[in-house]
SERO-56864 format. One line per field, with one value per atom (N, C-alpha, C): residue number from 1; atom name; x, y, z. Coordinates in steps of 0.1 Angstrom, whole numbers. Layout:
<pts>
seq <- (NUM|...)
atom <- (CA|...)
X <- (X|...)
Y <- (Y|...)
Z <- (Z|...)
</pts>
This chain:
<pts>
seq <- (1|1|1|2|2|2|3|3|3|4|4|4|5|5|5|6|6|6|7|7|7|8|8|8|9|9|9|10|10|10|11|11|11|12|12|12|13|13|13|14|14|14|15|15|15|16|16|16|17|17|17|18|18|18|19|19|19|20|20|20|21|21|21|22|22|22|23|23|23|24|24|24|25|25|25|26|26|26|27|27|27|28|28|28|29|29|29|30|30|30|31|31|31|32|32|32|33|33|33|34|34|34|35|35|35|36|36|36|37|37|37|38|38|38|39|39|39|40|40|40|41|41|41|42|42|42|43|43|43|44|44|44|45|45|45|46|46|46|47|47|47|48|48|48|49|49|49|50|50|50|51|51|51|52|52|52|53|53|53|54|54|54|55|55|55|56|56|56|57|57|57|58|58|58|59|59|59|60|60|60|61|61|61|62|62|62|63|63|63|64|64|64|65|65|65|66|66|66|67|67|67|68|68|68|69|69|69|70|70|70|71|71|71|72|72|72|73|73|73|74|74|74|75|75|75|76|76|76|77|77|77|78|78|78|79|79|79|80|80|80|81|81|81|82|82|82|83|83|83|84|84|84|85|85|85|86|86|86|87|87|87|88|88|88|89|89|89|90|90|90|91|91|91|92|92|92|93|93|93|94|94|94|95|95|95|96|96|96|97|97|97|98|98|98|99|99|99|100|100|100|101|101|101|102|102|102|103|103|103|104|104|104|105|105|105|106|106|106|107|107|107|108|108|108|109|109|109|110|110|110|111|111|111|112|112|112|113|113|113|114|114|114|115|115|115|116|116|116|117|117|117|118|118|118|119|119|119|120|120|120|121|121|121|122|122|122|123|123|123|124|124|124|125|125|125|126|126|126|127|127|127|128|128|128|129|129|129|130|130|130|131|131|131|132|132|132|133|133|133|134|134|134|135|135|135|136|136|136|137|137|137|138|138|138|139|139|139|140|140|140|141|141|141|142|142|142|143|143|143|144|144|144|145|145|145|146|146|146|147|147|147|148|148|148|149|149|149|150|150|150|151|151|151|152|152|152|153|153|153|154|154|154|155|155|155|156|156|156|157|157|157|158|158|158|159|159|159|160|160|160|161|161|161|162|162|162|163|163|163|164|164|164|165|165|165|166|166|166|167|167|167|168|168|168|169|169|169|170|170|170|171|171|171|172|172|172|173|173|173|174|174|174|175|175|175|176|176|176|177|177|177|178|178|178|179|179|179)
atom <- (N|CA|C|N|CA|C|N|CA|C|N|CA|C|N|CA|C|N|CA|C|N|CA|C|N|CA|C|N|CA|C|N|CA|C|N|CA|C|N|CA|C|N|CA|C|N|CA|C|N|CA|C|N|CA|C|N|CA|C|N|CA|C|N|CA|C|N|CA|C|N|CA|C|N|CA|C|N|CA|C|N|CA|C|N|CA|C|N|CA|C|N|CA|C|N|CA|C|N|CA|C|N|CA|C|N|CA|C|N|CA|C|N|CA|C|N|CA|C|N|CA|C|N|CA|C|N|CA|C|N|CA|C|N|CA|C|N|CA|C|N|CA|C|N|CA|C|N|CA|C|N|CA|C|N|CA|C|N|CA|C|N|CA|C|N|CA|C|N|CA|C|N|CA|C|N|CA|C|N|CA|C|N|CA|C|N|CA|C|N|CA|C|N|CA|C|N|CA|C|N|CA|C|N|CA|C|N|CA|C|N|CA|C|N|CA|C|N|CA|C|N|CA|C|N|CA|C|N|CA|C|N|CA|C|N|CA|C|N|CA|C|N|CA|C|N|CA|C|N|CA|C|N|CA|C|N|CA|C|N|CA|C|N|CA|C|N|CA|C|N|CA|C|N|CA|C|N|CA|C|N|CA|C|N|CA|C|N|CA|C|N|CA|C|N|CA|C|N|CA|C|N|CA|C|N|CA|C|N|CA|C|N|CA|C|N|CA|C|N|CA|C|N|CA|C|N|CA|C|N|CA|C|N|CA|C|N|CA|C|N|CA|C|N|CA|C|N|CA|C|N|CA|C|N|CA|C|N|CA|C|N|CA|C|N|CA|C|N|CA|C|N|CA|C|N|CA|C|N|CA|C|N|CA|C|N|CA|C|N|CA|C|N|CA|C|N|CA|C|N|CA|C|N|CA|C|N|CA|C|N|CA|C|N|CA|C|N|CA|C|N|CA|C|N|CA|C|N|CA|C|N|CA|C|N|CA|C|N|CA|C|N|CA|C|N|CA|C|N|CA|C|N|CA|C|N|CA|C|N|CA|C|N|CA|C|N|CA|C|N|CA|C|N|CA|C|N|CA|C|N|CA|C|N|CA|C|N|CA|C|N|CA|C|N|CA|C|N|CA|C|N|CA|C|N|CA|C|N|CA|C|N|CA|C|N|CA|C|N|CA|C|N|CA|C|N|CA|C|N|CA|C|N|CA|C|N|CA|C|N|CA|C|N|CA|C|N|CA|C|N|CA|C|N|CA|C|N|CA|C|N|CA|C|N|CA|C|N|CA|C|N|CA|C|N|CA|C|N|CA|C|N|CA|C|N|CA|C|N|CA|C|N|CA|C|N|CA|C|N|CA|C|N|CA|C|N|CA|C|N|CA|C|N|CA|C|N|CA|C|N|CA|C|N|CA|C)
X <- (-256|-244|-232|-234|-223|-219|-228|-225|-217|-220|-212|-198|-196|-183|-175|-182|-175|-171|-179|-176|-163|-163|-151|-139|-140|-128|-124|-134|-132|-124|-128|-121|-107|-105|-92|-83|-89|-81|-77|-86|-84|-74|-71|-63|-49|-42|-29|-30|-41|-42|-44|-51|-53|-40|-33|-20|-10|-9|0|-4|-18|-23|-20|-20|-16|-2|7|21|22|14|14|8|-2|-9|1|12|21|29|27|34|27|15|8|2|-4|-10|-21|-23|-34|-47|-58|-71|-74|-69|-71|-64|-51|-44|-50|-55|-62|-74|-82|-94|-90|-80|-76|-69|-60|-53|-64|-73|-84|-92|-95|-102|-94|-81|-73|-72|-71|-70|-84|-95|-108|-110|-105|-106|-98|-86|-77|-84|-90|-97|-110|-115|-126|-120|-110|-104|-96|-88|-79|-86|-96|-103|-109|-114|-119|-108|-97|-85|-81|-80|-76|-85|-98|-108|-107|-105|-105|-92|-81|-68|-58|-61|-52|-42|-48|-39|-30|-35|-27|-16|-19|-9|2|-2|8|17|12|21|31|27|35|46|42|51|58|71|79|84|80|84|73|77|68|61|48|42|48|53|59|72|79|91|87|76|71|67|59|55|66|76|88|95|97|104|96|83|74|74|72|72|85|96|109|111|108|109|101|88|79|84|89|94|106|115|127|124|114|109|104|96|90|100|110|121|129|132|139|130|117|108|107|108|107|118|129|140|139|131|130|118|108|95|97|91|92|78|68|54|47|34|27|20|19|13|22|19|28|19|23|15|22|15|20|18|28|26|16|10|0|7|19|26|28|31|33|20|9|-4|-8|-5|-8|0|13|21|16|13|7|-6|-15|-27|-25|-15|-12|-7|3|9|-1|-10|-20|-31|-32|-43|-39|-26|-21|-29|-32|-39|-53|-59|-72|-72|-60|-58|-58|-51|-50|-64|-72|-85|-94|-92|-99|-97|-85|-82|-92|-94|-103|-117|-121|-134|-145|-144|-155|-158|-148|-151|-159|-160|-167|-181|-181|-194|-194|-206|-206|-211|-212|-215|-203|-195|-182|-183|-193|-194|-198|-207|-210|-198|-191|-179|-169|-167|-157|-162|-174|-180|-178|-180|-178|-163|-154|-140|-136|-141|-138|-142|-154|-159|-152|-150|-143|-129|-122|-108|-107|-116|-117|-118|-128|-130|-118|-113|-101|-89|-87|-76|-78|-90|-94|-92|-97|-96|-81|-74|-60|-52|-54|-47|-51|-64|-68|-62|-61|-55|-40|-34|-19|-17|-25|-23|-25|-35|-37|-25|-19|-7|5|6|16|15|2|0|4|3|6|20|27|41|51|47|55|64|76|85|89|90|94|83|70|60|62|67|70|81|92|103|98|90|85|76|68|59|67|78|87|93|97|103|93|81|70|67|67|64|75|88|99|98|95|93|82|71|60|65|73|79|87|96|104|95|85|76|69|65|59|69|82|92|94|94|97|84|73|59|55|58|54|40|36|23|17)
Y <- (-345|-351|-345|-342|-337|-323|-315|-302|-302|-312|-313|-317|-326|-331|-319|-310|-299|-289|-287|-278|-284|-297|-303|-301|-302|-300|-285|-276|-262|-258|-264|-261|-267|-279|-284|-276|-271|-262|-249|-245|-231|-232|-243|-244|-239|-241|-236|-220|-216|-201|-195|-202|-197|-196|-207|-208|-198|-197|-187|-173|-171|-158|-153|-163|-160|-154|-160|-155|-142|-140|-128|-116|-120|-110|-103|-110|-105|-93|-90|-78|-65|-67|-54|-48|-56|-51|-40|-32|-22|-30|-23|-29|-32|-22|-23|-36|-38|-49|-62|-63|-75|-78|-69|-71|-75|-68|-71|-85|-88|-101|-112|-110|-121|-122|-111|-112|-119|-116|-122|-137|-141|-156|-162|-155|-160|-162|-152|-152|-164|-165|-176|-190|-191|-204|-206|-195|-197|-201|-194|-196|-209|-212|-224|-237|-240|-253|-253|-242|-241|-244|-238|-240|-254|-259|-273|-283|-280|-289|-289|-277|-275|-279|-275|-276|-284|-289|-294|-305|-315|-326|-321|-313|-307|-298|-290|-281|-289|-299|-307|-314|-317|-324|-314|-301|-291|-286|-284|-279|-291|-291|-302|-300|-290|-287|-291|-297|-301|-288|-288|-277|-274|-285|-283|-274|-275|-267|-252|-249|-236|-230|-238|-233|-231|-239|-238|-224|-221|-209|-197|-197|-186|-183|-194|-193|-188|-193|-189|-174|-169|-155|-147|-151|-144|-143|-155|-156|-147|-147|-139|-124|-120|-107|-102|-111|-108|-106|-115|-113|-100|-97|-84|-72|-73|-62|-60|-71|-70|-61|-60|-52|-38|-36|-22|-15|-21|-14|-5|7|16|20|18|20|7|8|-4|-10|-4|-10|-11|-21|-24|-26|-21|-22|-32|-42|-51|-46|-50|-46|-56|-52|-60|-73|-72|-84|-94|-89|-98|-105|-98|-104|-114|-111|-121|-133|-132|-144|-152|-146|-152|-160|-153|-159|-171|-170|-181|-193|-190|-201|-209|-202|-209|-215|-213|-219|-230|-233|-244|-257|-260|-272|-271|-260|-258|-262|-259|-263|-279|-285|-300|-306|-300|-305|-303|-292|-290|-301|-307|-317|-329|-332|-344|-340|-327|-322|-329|-333|-340|-354|-359|-372|-369|-357|-354|-348|-339|-332|-328|-325|-319|-304|-300|-286|-278|-276|-269|-255|-248|-234|-233|-241|-241|-245|-255|-260|-248|-241|-230|-219|-216|-206|-209|-222|-227|-225|-230|-229|-214|-206|-191|-185|-186|-180|-185|-198|-204|-199|-199|-194|-179|-172|-157|-156|-163|-161|-166|-178|-183|-174|-168|-159|-146|-141|-128|-130|-141|-144|-147|-153|-156|-143|-134|-121|-113|-113|-105|-110|-124|-130|-127|-128|-125|-111|-102|-87|-85|-92|-91|-96|-107|-113|-103|-97|-87|-75|-70|-59|-62|-75|-79|-82|-88|-92|-85|-78|-70|-77|-71|-75|-90|-96|-110|-119|-114|-122|-122|-111|-111|-120|-120|-130|-144|-147|-161|-164|-154|-157|-159|-152|-154|-168|-172|-186|-196|-194|-204|-206|-195|-196|-203|-200|-207|-222|-226|-240|-246|-239|-245|-247|-238|-240|-253|-255|-267|-279|-279|-290|-293|-283|-285|-291|-286|-291|-306|-311|-325|-333|-326|-332|-338|-331|-336|-331|-319|-314|-312)
Z <- (2|7|-1|-14|-22|-17|-12|-8|5|14|26|23|13|9|3|-5|-11|0|10|21|29|31|37|29|16|7|8|8|9|21|33|45|44|39|38|29|18|9|15|24|31|43|48|60|58|46|44|42|36|35|49|57|71|79|79|86|81|68|63|65|65|68|82|91|105|105|97|96|89|78|71|79|87|95|105|108|118|112|100|94|98|104|108|96|87|75|77|67|68|66|70|68|53|45|31|25|30|25|30|42|47|38|35|27|13|7|-7|-8|1|1|3|12|13|1|-6|-18|-29|-30|-40|-38|-26|-23|-26|-23|-27|-42|-49|-64|-69|-64|-69|-66|-54|-51|-59|-66|-75|-89|-93|-107|-108|-98|-100|-102|-94|-97|-111|-116|-130|-140|-138|-147|-146|-134|-132|-139|-138|-144|-159|-165|-179|-186|-180|-186|-178|-167|-157|-163|-169|-174|-185|-194|-205|-199|-190|-184|-176|-169|-162|-171|-183|-193|-199|-200|-206|-196|-183|-173|-167|-169|-164|-149|-143|-129|-119|-109|-98|-92|-89|-82|-69|-62|-49|-50|-61|-62|-64|-71|-73|-60|-52|-39|-30|-30|-21|-25|-37|-41|-37|-39|-36|-21|-13|2|7|2|7|4|-8|-11|-2|0|9|23|28|42|44|35|36|36|27|26|40|46|59|70|70|80|78|65|62|67|63|67|82|89|104|110|103|108|103|92|86|92|96|99|111|110|121|126|118|123|125|129|132|121|109|98|86|78|67|55|43|31|21|17|7|-7|-15|-30|-36|-46|-53|-58|-63|-68|-57|-45|-33|-30|-31|-28|-38|-51|-62|-60|-57|-54|-43|-32|-20|-24|-31|-35|-44|-53|-62|-54|-45|-37|-29|-23|-14|-22|-35|-43|-52|-52|-61|-58|-46|-42|-48|-50|-56|-71|-77|-91|-92|-83|-82|-80|-71|-68|-81|-88|-100|-111|-111|-121|-118|-106|-102|-98|-100|-96|-102|-115|-121|-115|-108|-101|-88|-83|-71|-74|-84|-88|-102|-107|-121|-119|-107|-104|-101|-111|-110|-105|-109|-105|-90|-86|-71|-63|-67|-60|-59|-70|-70|-61|-61|-52|-37|-34|-20|-17|-26|-23|-21|-29|-29|-16|-12|0|12|13|24|25|14|15|18|13|16|31|37|52|60|56|64|63|51|49|57|57|64|79|84|99|103|94|97|97|88|87|100|103|115|128|129|141|141|130|129|133|128|132|147|153|167|175|170|176|175|163|161|170|172|181|195|199|213|215|206|208|199|189|180|170|168|157|157|169|169|162|163|156|141|135|121|117|125|123|124|134|135|123|119|107|95|93|81|81|93|95|92|97|95|80|73|58|51|55|49|52|64|68|60|58|49|35|30|17|16|26|27|28|36|37|24|17|3|-6|-6|-14|-13|0|3|4|0|-1|12|23|36|39|33|34|20)
</pts>
């Protein structure tokens, strides 16, 4: 029963990665970027619950800023970059910088950190839980990016602008704790 509950949590944690990956996929990313970004998100979803579990309460006491503010800033920057890039791109593929991928991975894994804080209330098998979270988020991100790329191939530049706007809206929703 515990494993089913962990899978449900993993799917829930992966939904924002999936929806934002749909938007990011509209950039027409290279295959290498899709695989690397999915891997980065998966790694973050492995590490963040572990960090949350070990140091969560201490870190939240030291950091006086709300996680929703951090997510808002990151998503807004990413969204603006996407909109700007939609006007610049001339070819069908776009390559992300590693720093952009790391920021994206961090932003969509903040909730895994929060889950990690309370993970010991759910299970004492932290490693198994993190592996489940990691694999699920990797798959959701990968399929989101591929689907977004498919949409971009069909409707082009407008999909990137819409994707950028969606990411900014997600940032605002996080800021006001609507999601």
